[in-house]
Backbone as numpy.savetxt, mean C-alpha at the origin, in Angstrom:
# Nx Ny Nz CAx CAy CAz Cx Cy Cz
-33.39 5.07 1.44 -32.92 4.62 0.15 -32.35 3.20 0.26
-32.44 2.43 -0.82 -31.93 1.07 -0.84 -30.47 1.07 -1.27
-29.66 0.31 -0.57 -28.24 0.16 -0.91 -28.06 -1.15 -1.66
-27.33 -1.11 -2.76 -27.05 -2.32 -3.54 -25.55 -2.41 -3.80
-25.08 -3.62 -4.11 -23.66 -3.87 -4.35 -23.48 -4.38 -5.77
-22.47 -3.88 -6.44 -22.13 -4.32 -7.80 -20.63 -4.16 -8.01
-20.16 -4.64 -9.15 -18.76 -4.44 -9.51 -18.51 -2.99 -9.91
-17.32 -2.52 -9.60 -16.88 -1.23 -10.12 -16.83 -1.30 -11.65
-17.21 -0.21 -12.29 -17.16 -0.15 -13.75 -15.90 0.60 -14.16
-14.81 -0.11 -14.47 -13.53 0.56 -14.73 -13.54 1.47 -15.95
-14.48 1.24 -16.89 -14.56 2.09 -18.07 -15.43 3.32 -17.86
-16.04 3.42 -16.69 -16.89 4.56 -16.36 -16.09 5.49 -15.46
-15.58 6.59 -16.03 -14.70 7.47 -15.28 -15.36 8.01 -14.01
-16.64 8.35 -14.10 -17.33 8.88 -12.93 -17.41 7.84 -11.83
-17.64 6.58 -12.20 -17.71 5.50 -11.21 -16.37 5.35 -10.51
-15.29 5.36 -11.29 -13.95 5.20 -10.73 -13.59 6.39 -9.84
-13.96 7.58 -10.27 -13.68 8.77 -9.46 -14.41 8.70 -8.12
-15.64 8.21 -8.12 -16.37 8.08 -6.86 -15.70 7.04 -5.96
-15.24 5.94 -6.53 -14.52 4.92 -5.76 -13.30 5.56 -5.10
-12.49 6.27 -5.89 -11.29 6.90 -5.35 -11.64 7.93 -4.29
-12.71 8.66 -4.47 -13.12 9.68 -3.49 -13.49 9.04 -2.16
-14.27 7.96 -2.21 -14.65 7.28 -0.97 -13.40 6.77 -0.25
-12.49 6.16 -0.99 -11.26 5.66 -0.36 -10.43 6.81 0.24
-10.38 7.92 -0.47 -9.62 9.06 0.06 -10.23 9.58 1.35
-11.56 9.65 1.42 -12.20 10.13 2.63 -12.01 9.14 3.78
-12.02 7.86 3.49 -11.85 6.86 4.53 -10.39 6.71 4.95
-9.47 6.85 3.99 -8.04 6.65 4.24 -7.27 7.83 3.62
-7.31 9.00 4.24 -6.66 10.17 3.64 -5.14 10.11 3.65
-4.57 9.13 4.33 -3.11 8.98 4.41 -2.60 7.98 3.39
-3.46 7.57 2.45 -3.08 6.70 1.34 -3.43 7.43 0.05
-2.62 7.26 -1.00 -2.91 7.90 -2.27 -3.94 7.08 -3.05
-5.03 7.72 -3.39 -6.07 7.08 -4.21 -6.35 7.98 -5.40
-6.05 7.52 -6.58 -6.39 8.25 -7.79 -7.16 7.32 -8.70
-7.99 7.86 -9.60 -8.71 6.99 -10.53 -7.78 6.08 -11.34
-6.67 6.62 -11.80 -5.75 5.80 -12.59 -5.19 4.64 -11.78
-4.90 4.88 -10.51 -4.37 3.81 -9.67 -5.43 2.74 -9.41
-6.68 3.15 -9.24 -7.76 2.19 -9.02 -7.93 1.28 -10.24
-7.91 1.88 -11.43 -8.05 1.09 -12.65 -6.83 0.19 -12.86
-5.65 0.73 -12.57 -4.43 -0.06 -12.74 -4.48 -1.32 -11.87
-4.96 -1.21 -10.64 -5.05 -2.37 -9.76 -5.90 -3.47 -10.39
-7.02 -3.09 -10.96 -7.90 -4.08 -11.59 -7.29 -4.66 -12.85
-6.66 -3.82 -13.64 -6.20 -4.25 -14.95 -4.89 -5.02 -14.93
-4.04 -4.76 -13.92 -2.68 -5.30 -13.99 -2.27 -6.21 -12.85
-3.15 -6.44 -11.88 -2.84 -7.45 -10.87 -2.87 -8.82 -11.55
-2.01 -9.72 -11.12 -1.88 -11.03 -11.75 -3.24 -11.72 -11.84
-3.57 -12.33 -13.00 -4.88 -12.98 -13.15 -5.18 -14.03 -12.08
-4.13 -14.69 -11.56 -4.35 -15.72 -10.54 -4.92 -15.15 -9.25
-4.79 -13.85 -9.04 -5.34 -13.23 -7.83 -6.85 -13.10 -7.87
-7.44 -13.20 -9.05 -8.90 -13.15 -9.20 -9.49 -11.90 -8.55
-8.84 -10.76 -8.76 -9.24 -9.54 -8.06 -10.57 -9.00 -8.58
-11.28 -8.37 -7.67 -12.49 -7.62 -8.00 -12.51 -6.36 -7.14
-13.12 -5.32 -7.67 -13.42 -4.12 -6.89 -14.93 -3.96 -6.88
-15.49 -3.86 -5.69 -16.94 -3.75 -5.53 -17.31 -2.37 -5.01
-18.51 -1.93 -5.33 -19.02 -0.68 -4.79 -20.41 -0.91 -4.20
-20.70 -0.20 -3.12 -22.04 -0.13 -2.57 -22.63 1.20 -3.01
-23.82 1.15 -3.58 -24.43 2.34 -4.19 -25.77 2.63 -3.53
-25.98 3.91 -3.22 -27.26 4.37 -2.68 -27.72 5.56 -3.51
-28.87 5.44 -4.14 -29.44 6.52 -4.93 -28.43 7.04 -5.97
-27.71 6.10 -6.61 -26.76 6.45 -7.65 -25.41 6.91 -7.16
-25.23 7.01 -5.85 -23.97 7.49 -5.28 -23.18 6.33 -4.68
-21.89 6.24 -5.00 -21.02 5.24 -4.39 -20.74 5.66 -2.95
-21.13 4.82 -1.99 -20.90 5.14 -0.58 -20.00 4.13 0.11
-19.68 3.03 -0.56 -18.81 2.02 0.03 -18.00 1.32 -1.03
-16.85 0.77 -0.65 -15.93 0.14 -1.60 -15.32 -1.11 -0.99
-14.93 -2.02 -1.86 -14.20 -3.22 -1.42 -13.22 -3.62 -2.51
-12.01 -3.97 -2.12 -11.03 -4.58 -3.01 -10.74 -5.97 -2.47
-10.90 -6.98 -3.31 -10.83 -8.37 -2.85 -10.01 -9.19 -3.84
-9.42 -10.28 -3.33 -8.67 -11.17 -4.20 -7.99 -12.27 -3.43
-7.38 -13.18 -4.16 -6.63 -14.29 -3.58 -5.15 -13.89 -3.44
-4.51 -14.40 -2.41 -3.06 -14.18 -2.22 -2.34 -15.25 -3.05
-2.26 -15.02 -4.33 -1.81 -16.07 -5.23 -0.33 -16.37 -5.11
0.48 -15.44 -4.54 1.92 -15.69 -4.42 2.26 -16.62 -3.27
1.29 -16.88 -2.39 1.57 -17.68 -1.20 1.66 -19.16 -1.54
2.62 -19.88 -0.94 2.68 -21.33 -1.14 1.54 -22.05 -0.42
0.87 -21.36 0.51 -0.27 -21.96 1.20 -1.55 -21.57 0.47
-2.26 -22.54 -0.10 -3.46 -22.20 -0.87 -4.61 -21.75 0.03
-5.57 -21.06 -0.56 -6.79 -20.72 0.14 -6.77 -19.42 0.91
-5.70 -18.64 0.80 -5.63 -17.37 1.51 -6.12 -16.24 0.60
-6.85 -15.31 1.21 -7.45 -14.23 0.43 -7.54 -12.97 1.28
-7.87 -11.86 0.63 -8.00 -10.60 1.36 -9.27 -9.88 0.92
-9.82 -9.12 1.83 -10.90 -8.19 1.51 -10.71 -6.96 2.38
-10.69 -5.81 1.74 -10.53 -4.54 2.45 -11.71 -3.66 2.09
-12.55 -3.40 3.09 -13.83 -2.72 2.89 -13.79 -1.37 3.60
-14.14 -0.32 2.86 -14.20 1.03 3.45 -15.42 1.75 2.93
-16.12 2.44 3.83 -17.28 3.23 3.45 -16.97 4.71 3.66
-17.74 5.54 2.99 -17.60 6.98 3.15 -17.93 7.34 4.60
-17.07 8.10 5.29 -17.31 8.37 6.71 -18.62 9.12 6.98
-19.19 9.78 5.98 -20.46 10.47 6.16 -21.65 9.62 5.72
-21.38 8.35 5.32 -22.46 7.49 4.82 -22.45 6.14 5.54
-22.10 6.16 6.81 -22.10 4.92 7.58 -23.50 4.61 8.11
-23.64 3.42 8.67 -24.90 2.95 9.27 -26.04 2.88 8.25
-25.68 2.56 7.03 -26.69 2.34 5.99 -26.69 0.89 5.51
-25.82 0.07 6.07 -25.75 -1.34 5.68 -24.77 -1.62 4.55
-24.08 -0.58 4.06 -23.19 -0.78 2.93 -22.04 -1.72 3.26
-21.41 -1.52 4.43 -20.28 -2.35 4.79 -20.65 -3.82 4.91
-21.78 -4.10 5.55 -22.21 -5.49 5.71 -22.50 -6.16 4.38
-23.14 -5.43 3.46 -23.43 -5.98 2.14 -22.15 -6.26 1.37
-21.18 -5.37 1.47 -19.90 -5.57 0.78 -19.16 -6.79 1.32
-19.14 -6.93 2.64 -18.46 -8.08 3.24 -19.12 -9.38 2.80
-20.44 -9.41 2.81 -21.15 -10.63 2.42 -20.86 -10.99 0.97
-20.92 -10.00 0.09 -20.65 -10.27 -1.32 -19.21 -10.73 -1.52
-18.28 -10.09 -0.82 -16.87 -10.45 -0.94 -16.62 -11.88 -0.45
-17.19 -12.22 0.70 -16.98 -13.55 1.25 -17.55 -14.63 0.33
-18.72 -14.38 -0.22 -19.33 -15.38 -1.11 -18.46 -15.61 -2.34
-17.96 -14.53 -2.91 -17.11 -14.66 -4.10 -15.81 -15.38 -3.77
-15.14 -14.98 -2.69 -13.85 -15.58 -2.35 -14.00 -17.05 -1.98
-15.07 -17.40 -1.27 -15.30 -18.80 -0.94 -15.48 -19.63 -2.21
-16.20 -19.08 -3.17 -16.41 -19.79 -4.43 -15.10 -19.96 -5.20
-14.14 -19.07 -4.95 -12.83 -19.16 -5.60 -11.86 -20.05 -4.82
-12.33 -20.67 -3.75 -11.49 -21.59 -2.99 -10.84 -21.02 -1.75
-11.20 -19.82 -1.35 -10.59 -19.22 -0.17 -11.07 -19.90 1.10
-10.15 -20.11 2.04 -10.49 -20.69 3.34 -10.06 -19.80 4.50
-9.21 -18.82 4.23 -8.77 -17.90 5.27 -8.78 -16.49 4.69
-9.50 -15.58 5.35 -9.67 -14.23 4.85 -8.96 -13.23 5.76
-8.18 -12.34 5.16 -7.47 -11.30 5.89 -8.05 -9.94 5.52
-8.16 -9.06 6.52 -8.73 -7.74 6.27 -8.08 -6.72 7.19
-7.65 -5.60 6.61 -7.16 -4.49 7.42 -8.36 -3.67 7.89
-8.36 -3.34 9.18 -9.47 -2.62 9.81 -8.89 -1.45 10.59
-9.43 -0.25 10.38 -8.96 0.90 11.14 -9.11 0.64 12.63
-8.12 1.06 13.39 -8.11 0.79 14.83 -8.99 1.80 15.56
-10.26 1.71 15.29 -11.29 2.52 15.93 -12.35 1.58 16.49
-12.93 1.90 17.65 -13.88 0.97 18.28 -14.98 0.50 17.35
-15.57 1.42 16.59 -16.69 1.03 15.72 -16.23 0.10 14.60
-15.06 0.37 14.02 -14.55 -0.48 12.95 -14.20 -1.87 13.45
-13.55 -1.93 14.61 -13.18 -3.23 15.16 -14.41 -4.04 15.56
-15.40 -3.36 16.12 -16.63 -4.07 16.50 -17.33 -4.62 15.26
-17.32 -3.86 14.18 -17.92 -4.31 12.92 -17.27 -5.62 12.47
-15.93 -5.68 12.50 -15.22 -6.88 12.06 -15.48 -8.06 13.01
-15.47 -7.80 14.29 -15.64 -8.88 15.27 -17.03 -9.48 15.20
-18.05 -8.67 14.93 -19.41 -9.19 14.81 -19.53 -10.16 13.64
-18.66 -10.04 12.67 -18.72 -10.89 11.50 -17.71 -12.03 11.55
-17.18 -12.29 12.72 -16.33 -13.45 12.92 -14.86 -13.25 12.65
-14.42 -12.00 12.53 -13.00 -11.73 12.30 -12.31 -11.47 13.63
-11.13 -12.06 13.81 -10.39 -11.85 15.05 -9.16 -10.99 14.77
-8.82 -10.17 15.75 -7.73 -9.21 15.58 -6.38 -9.90 15.63
-5.46 -9.39 14.83 -4.08 -9.88 14.82 -3.10 -8.74 14.97
-2.10 -8.70 14.11 -1.05 -7.69 14.21 -1.59 -6.32 13.80
-0.83 -5.29 14.15 -1.27 -3.93 13.86 -0.18 -3.17 13.12
-0.58 -2.02 12.58 0.35 -1.18 11.83 -0.05 0.28 12.01
0.92 1.16 11.79 0.67 2.60 11.92 0.77 3.27 10.56
-0.05 4.29 10.35 0.16 5.27 9.30 0.88 6.45 9.93
1.86 7.01 9.21 2.64 8.12 9.75 2.65 9.27 8.75
2.70 10.49 9.29 2.68 11.69 8.46 3.86 12.59 8.82
4.43 13.21 7.79 5.52 14.17 7.96 5.14 15.46 7.23
5.25 16.57 7.93 4.97 17.88 7.33 6.22 18.33 6.57
6.20 18.17 5.25 7.36 18.54 4.45 7.50 20.05 4.32
6.38 20.76 4.38 6.43 22.21 4.18 7.01 22.92 5.38
6.56 22.54 6.58 6.98 23.26 7.78 7.97 22.49 8.64
8.10 21.19 8.40 9.00 20.38 9.22 10.45 20.58 8.84
11.32 20.03 9.67 12.77 20.15 9.44 13.34 18.76 9.18
13.84 18.55 7.99 14.45 17.27 7.66 15.88 17.22 8.18
16.39 16.03 8.48 17.80 15.91 8.84 18.68 16.42 7.69
19.81 17.00 8.00 20.69 17.49 6.93 21.11 16.36 6.00
21.30 16.70 4.75 21.81 15.71 3.79 23.24 15.34 4.13
23.55 14.06 4.03 24.91 13.58 4.27 25.45 12.97 2.99
26.71 13.16 2.70 27.27 12.52 1.50 27.32 11.01 1.69
27.14 10.25 0.62 27.25 8.79 0.74 28.65 8.38 1.22
28.70 7.25 1.89 29.99 6.71 2.32 30.81 6.34 1.09
32.14 6.26 1.23 32.97 5.85 0.10 32.49 4.52 -0.48
32.39 4.46 -1.78 31.95 3.24 -2.44 30.45 3.15 -2.64
29.69 4.11 -2.09 28.23 4.12 -2.24 27.85 5.26 -3.18
27.01 4.95 -4.15 26.53 5.94 -5.11 25.01 6.02 -5.02
24.46 7.22 -5.14 23.02 7.40 -5.16 22.54 7.57 -6.60
21.51 6.80 -6.95 20.87 6.91 -8.25 19.35 6.99 -8.04
18.63 7.13 -9.14 17.17 7.10 -9.08 16.66 5.92 -9.90
15.39 5.59 -9.70 14.80 4.50 -10.48 14.80 4.85 -11.96
14.75 6.14 -12.28 14.77 6.55 -13.69 16.04 6.09 -14.39
17.13 5.94 -13.62 18.39 5.48 -14.21 18.31 4.03 -14.67
17.26 3.30 -14.24 17.11 1.90 -14.60 15.97 1.68 -15.58
15.56 2.75 -16.27 14.43 2.65 -17.19 14.66 1.60 -18.27
15.88 1.48 -18.75 16.17 0.53 -19.83 16.16 -0.91 -19.34
16.52 -1.13 -18.08 16.56 -2.49 -17.53 16.36 -2.43 -16.02
15.10 -2.52 -15.57 14.83 -2.44 -14.13 15.00 -3.75 -13.37
15.49 -4.79 -14.03 15.58 -6.10 -13.36 16.39 -6.05 -12.06
17.51 -5.29 -11.97 18.22 -5.22 -10.69 17.36 -4.67 -9.56
16.45 -3.75 -9.86 15.55 -3.24 -8.83 14.51 -4.29 -8.44
14.09 -5.09 -9.40 13.17 -6.19 -9.09 13.81 -7.15 -8.09
15.07 -7.51 -8.33 15.75 -8.45 -7.44 15.84 -7.89 -6.02
16.17 -6.60 -5.90 16.27 -5.98 -4.58 14.90 -5.89 -3.92
13.88 -5.52 -4.67 12.52 -5.43 -4.14 12.05 -6.78 -3.65
12.30 -7.83 -4.42 11.88 -9.17 -4.03 12.54 -9.62 -2.72
13.85 -9.36 -2.59 14.56 -9.76 -1.38 14.04 -9.02 -0.15
13.87 -7.73 -0.27 13.47 -6.95 0.90 12.00 -7.17 1.26
11.14 -7.33 0.27 9.74 -7.58 0.54 9.54 -8.91 1.26
10.37 -9.89 0.93 10.26 -11.20 1.58 10.52 -11.12 3.08
11.23 -10.08 3.53 11.56 -9.93 4.95 10.60 -9.00 5.69
9.60 -8.47 5.00 8.63 -7.59 5.64 7.74 -8.39 6.59
7.37 -7.82 7.77 6.43 -8.51 8.64 5.11 -8.75 7.93
4.58 -9.97 8.05 3.35 -10.30 7.33 2.68 -11.50 7.97
1.36 -11.57 7.82 0.62 -12.75 8.26 0.74 -13.88 7.26
1.09 -13.54 6.04 1.05 -14.50 4.94 2.42 -14.63 4.32
2.93 -15.85 4.25 4.20 -16.08 3.57 3.96 -16.00 2.07
4.77 -15.19 1.38 4.62 -15.06 -0.06 5.96 -15.24 -0.74
5.90 -15.85 -1.90 7.08 -15.95 -2.74 7.13 -14.73 -3.66
8.32 -14.24 -4.01 8.38 -13.05 -4.87 7.63 -13.26 -6.18
6.98 -12.21 -6.65 6.28 -12.28 -7.92 7.28 -12.47 -9.06
6.81 -13.00 -10.17 7.71 -13.13 -11.31 7.97 -11.74 -11.91
9.01 -11.66 -12.70 9.47 -10.37 -13.19 8.42 -9.66 -14.04
7.78 -10.37 -14.93 6.78 -9.74 -15.79 5.62 -9.20 -14.96
5.21 -9.94 -13.94 4.13 -9.46 -13.07 4.58 -8.21 -12.32
5.83 -8.20 -11.85 6.36 -7.03 -11.14 6.41 -5.81 -12.06
6.81 -6.01 -13.30 6.82 -4.91 -14.25 5.42 -4.30 -14.40
4.43 -5.16 -14.54 3.06 -4.68 -14.76 2.48 -4.02 -13.52
2.67 -4.66 -12.36 2.00 -4.19 -11.15 2.75 -3.07 -10.45
4.08 -3.15 -10.42 4.88 -2.24 -9.61 5.61 -1.20 -10.45
6.40 -1.66 -11.40 7.25 -0.74 -12.16 6.42 0.22 -13.01
5.30 -0.25 -13.54 4.46 0.61 -14.39 3.27 1.19 -13.63
3.33 1.15 -12.31 2.23 1.72 -11.51 2.15 3.22 -11.78
0.94 3.75 -11.99 0.82 5.17 -12.35 1.28 6.14 -11.27
1.36 5.70 -10.02 1.79 6.60 -8.95 3.30 6.54 -8.68
3.98 5.56 -9.24 5.42 5.44 -8.98 6.16 6.63 -9.59
6.89 7.34 -8.76 7.68 8.49 -9.19 9.13 8.02 -9.29
9.56 7.75 -10.51 10.90 7.18 -10.70 12.00 8.19 -10.42
11.72 9.48 -10.57 12.74 10.49 -10.28 12.97 10.64 -8.78
11.94 10.44 -7.97 12.09 10.55 -6.52 12.44 9.22 -5.87
12.15 8.11 -6.53 12.55 6.81 -6.02 14.08 6.74 -6.06
14.68 6.52 -4.90 16.14 6.67 -4.75 16.79 5.33 -4.41
17.95 5.10 -5.00 18.63 3.81 -4.90 20.08 4.02 -4.48
20.54 3.23 -3.51 21.96 3.21 -3.15 22.62 2.05 -3.89
23.75 2.33 -4.51 24.44 1.35 -5.35 25.86 1.13 -4.84
26.25 -0.12 -4.73 27.61 -0.49 -4.34 28.16 -1.46 -5.39
29.31 -1.13 -5.94 29.94 -1.98 -6.98 28.97 -2.28 -8.11
28.17 -1.29 -8.48 27.24 -1.45 -9.58 25.94 -2.15 -9.26
25.79 -2.58 -8.00 24.60 -3.34 -7.61 23.70 -2.49 -6.70
22.40 -2.37 -7.00 21.49 -1.70 -6.07 21.40 -2.49 -4.76
21.61 -1.81 -3.62 21.60 -2.51 -2.34 20.60 -1.92 -1.34
20.04 -0.76 -1.65 19.02 -0.16 -0.79 18.19 0.79 -1.65
16.94 0.95 -1.28 16.09 1.84 -2.08 14.92 2.33 -1.24
14.33 3.43 -1.67 13.05 3.88 -1.16 12.18 4.21 -2.36
11.01 3.59 -2.43 10.10 3.79 -3.56 9.15 4.93 -3.23
9.07 5.91 -4.11 8.23 7.09 -3.89 7.02 7.06 -4.80
5.86 7.30 -4.21 4.63 7.46 -4.96 4.14 8.90 -4.79
3.70 9.50 -5.88 3.14 10.85 -5.82 1.85 10.87 -6.63
0.98 11.84 -6.28 -0.35 11.87 -6.90 -0.54 13.00 -7.90
0.54 13.64 -8.30 0.44 14.77 -9.21 0.07 16.06 -8.52
-0.09 16.01 -7.19 -0.41 17.19 -6.41 0.71 17.52 -5.46
0.41 17.50 -4.17 1.40 17.90 -3.18 1.73 16.78 -2.19
1.25 15.58 -2.46 1.41 14.49 -1.48 2.37 13.43 -1.99
3.14 12.88 -1.04 4.20 11.91 -1.32 3.99 10.74 -0.36
4.08 9.53 -0.87 3.94 8.34 -0.03 5.11 7.41 -0.30
5.71 6.90 0.75 6.75 5.89 0.61 6.09 4.54 0.36
6.34 3.96 -0.81 5.77 2.66 -1.11 6.51 1.55 -0.40
7.82 1.67 -0.28 8.64 0.63 0.35 10.04 1.19 0.52
10.65 0.90 1.66 12.07 1.20 1.86 12.73 -0.08 2.32
13.80 -0.48 1.66 14.44 -1.74 2.02 15.92 -1.75 1.70
16.63 -2.62 2.40 18.06 -2.80 2.21 18.37 -4.28 2.06
19.23 -4.62 1.13 19.65 -6.01 0.96 20.24 -6.54 2.26
20.01 -7.80 2.55 20.40 -8.38 3.85 21.88 -8.15 4.17
22.74 -8.30 3.18 24.19 -8.20 3.43 24.65 -6.77 3.70
23.75 -5.79 3.50 24.17 -4.40 3.64 23.39 -3.66 4.74
22.69 -4.40 5.57 21.91 -3.76 6.63 22.83 -3.31 7.76
22.34 -2.31 8.51 23.11 -1.79 9.62 24.13 -0.73 9.23
24.08 -0.24 8.01 25.05 0.76 7.55 24.40 2.13 7.32
23.15 2.28 7.68 22.48 3.57 7.52 22.01 3.87 6.10
21.94 2.84 5.24 21.57 3.08 3.85 20.10 3.44 3.69
19.24 2.88 4.55 17.81 3.23 4.47 17.62 4.71 4.76
18.30 5.21 5.78 18.22 6.65 6.08 18.79 7.48 4.92
19.86 7.01 4.35 20.52 7.75 3.27 19.58 7.95 2.09
18.98 6.86 1.60 18.15 6.96 0.40 16.85 7.71 0.70
16.28 7.48 1.87 15.02 8.14 2.19 15.22 9.63 2.39
16.31 10.01 3.04 16.58 11.43 3.26 16.79 12.15 1.92
17.53 11.53 1.03 17.75 12.14 -0.28 16.43 12.31 -1.03
15.58 11.31 -0.98 14.29 11.39 -1.67 13.39 12.46 -1.07
13.34 12.53 0.27 12.48 13.52 0.93 12.95 14.94 0.64
14.24 15.16 0.64 14.75 16.51 0.33 14.36 16.92 -1.09
14.49 16.00 -2.04 14.14 16.34 -3.41 12.63 16.50 -3.57
11.86 15.73 -2.79 10.41 15.90 -2.83 10.01 17.29 -2.34
10.63 17.74 -1.28 10.32 19.08 -0.76 10.74 20.15 -1.77
11.89 19.96 -2.39 12.33 20.93 -3.41 11.37 20.97 -4.59
10.68 19.85 -4.86 9.74 19.78 -5.97 8.37 20.36 -5.62
8.21 20.83 -4.37 6.97 21.47 -3.97 5.98 20.57 -3.27
6.36 19.34 -2.97 5.47 18.45 -2.21 5.46 18.89 -0.75
4.28 18.82 -0.13 4.13 19.39 1.21 3.82 18.37 2.30
3.35 17.19 1.93 3.02 16.16 2.92 3.63 14.84 2.50
4.21 14.13 3.47 4.76 12.80 3.21 4.08 11.81 4.16
3.73 10.65 3.63 3.09 9.61 4.41 3.86 8.31 4.24
3.76 7.45 5.24 4.32 6.12 5.15 3.56 5.22 6.11
3.86 3.95 6.10 3.22 3.01 7.01 4.21 1.98 7.48
4.07 1.57 8.74 4.97 0.56 9.31 4.20 -0.38 10.21
4.54 -1.66 10.12 4.04 -2.62 11.09 4.53 -2.21 12.47
3.69 -2.38 13.48 4.09 -1.98 14.83 5.26 -2.80 15.35
5.48 -3.96 14.76 6.61 -4.78 15.16 7.90 -4.47 14.42
7.84 -3.56 13.46 9.01 -3.21 12.67 9.74 -2.04 13.34
10.37 -2.34 14.46 11.01 -1.31 15.26 12.08 -0.54 14.51
12.81 -1.21 13.62 13.90 -0.55 12.90 13.37 0.59 12.03
12.34 0.33 11.23 11.82 1.38 10.35 11.04 2.43 11.13
10.38 2.04 12.21 9.70 3.04 13.04 10.72 4.02 13.61
11.89 3.50 14.02 12.94 4.37 14.55 13.48 5.30 13.46
13.65 4.76 12.26 14.12 5.58 11.14 13.13 6.70 10.87
11.84 6.37 10.82 10.84 7.39 10.51 10.68 8.41 11.64
10.86 7.99 12.88 10.85 8.94 13.99 12.01 9.91 13.85
13.15 9.43 13.41 14.33 10.27 13.19 14.03 11.36 12.16
13.23 11.02 11.14 12.86 12.00 10.13 11.82 13.00 10.63
11.11 12.66 11.69 10.07 13.54 12.20 8.65 13.09 11.90
8.49 11.89 11.35 7.15 11.36 11.11 6.42 11.16 12.44
5.10 11.38 12.42 4.26 11.14 13.58 3.10 10.24 13.19
2.70 9.38 14.12 1.57 8.47 13.86 0.30 9.30 13.67
-0.43 9.05 12.58 -1.68 9.76 12.33 -2.89 8.84 12.36
-2.68 7.54 12.30 -3.77 6.57 12.40 -3.14 5.18 12.53
-3.96 4.21 12.93 -3.48 2.83 13.04 -4.54 1.90 12.48
-4.12 0.70 12.14 -5.04 -0.31 11.64 -4.63 -1.67 12.21
-5.60 -2.59 12.21 -5.37 -3.92 12.77 -5.75 -4.96 11.73
-4.87 -5.91 11.51 -5.16 -6.98 10.57 -6.07 -8.00 11.25
-7.18 -8.27 10.64 -8.13 -9.26 11.16 -8.17 -10.47 10.23
-8.51 -11.63 10.78 -8.56 -12.85 10.00 -9.81 -13.64 10.36
-10.37 -14.29 9.36 -11.51 -15.17 9.57 -11.28 -16.47 8.82
-11.49 -17.58 9.50 -11.39 -18.89 8.88 -12.77 -19.27 8.36
-12.81 -19.73 7.11 -14.07 -20.20 6.54 -14.18 -21.71 6.71
-15.37 -22.17 6.93 -15.61 -23.62 7.05 -15.14 -24.17 8.37
């Protein structure tokens, strides 16, 4: 059969469901739902020039790509492409066609440096290296068995610390935006980025269909949010930590453990059975926190980069 590449059709529910299915099979430790796939296309900042591509064989989506410019970076010309094929539909040329189409589009949009996450498996890494991508930093996916595992006991907040949820900020989430921007800026990354503007954050993050505001937990001191853990759920039994962070002036006080433990306990009480998260291998502090909770590495990935021209 002939494999062809085209844009994802966001108004075609079956097309979007196939995209989400392929991503789920390739990355089962990440939440992929049709609504989240459409939200990414519809609400990412226009300056990112995002596209979602599919590789199709005999009417079936067998490969996917999400591509765009890193528009928040002060350094122009940086872009990303993340390509994944169905694990039962490899060696059909889908991945190579997706990479070629993605590179041509990004180059035309002014990209000069391309970043791509690649699963840390020999075949995946060889695929990237053959196309001129060199390996860089790495990251782990981690899994926690909420149903059978044992969470650390809940501890009361220290004096002066109050626990709230993101739902408490429904009327005015700007304080959470400020905290998210500060902590995200300190995350390990290949690309320096400036915080997104508030309206973009509202569209992309606050209104994300997977964000669970009741499980997203916030530590507050003197009325100010100073630590948080963002919870994503898929309407089933799976929970993913979108981000856990603490304001710089409040680090070293155990607030990350406090908010994450509270969220995980409530997630388990709500019937969720699996929790996932991800950490850069160089982020020793959060890896230690997640080990304390009982998370175990379930897969790894390596960031690859290619210079154009």
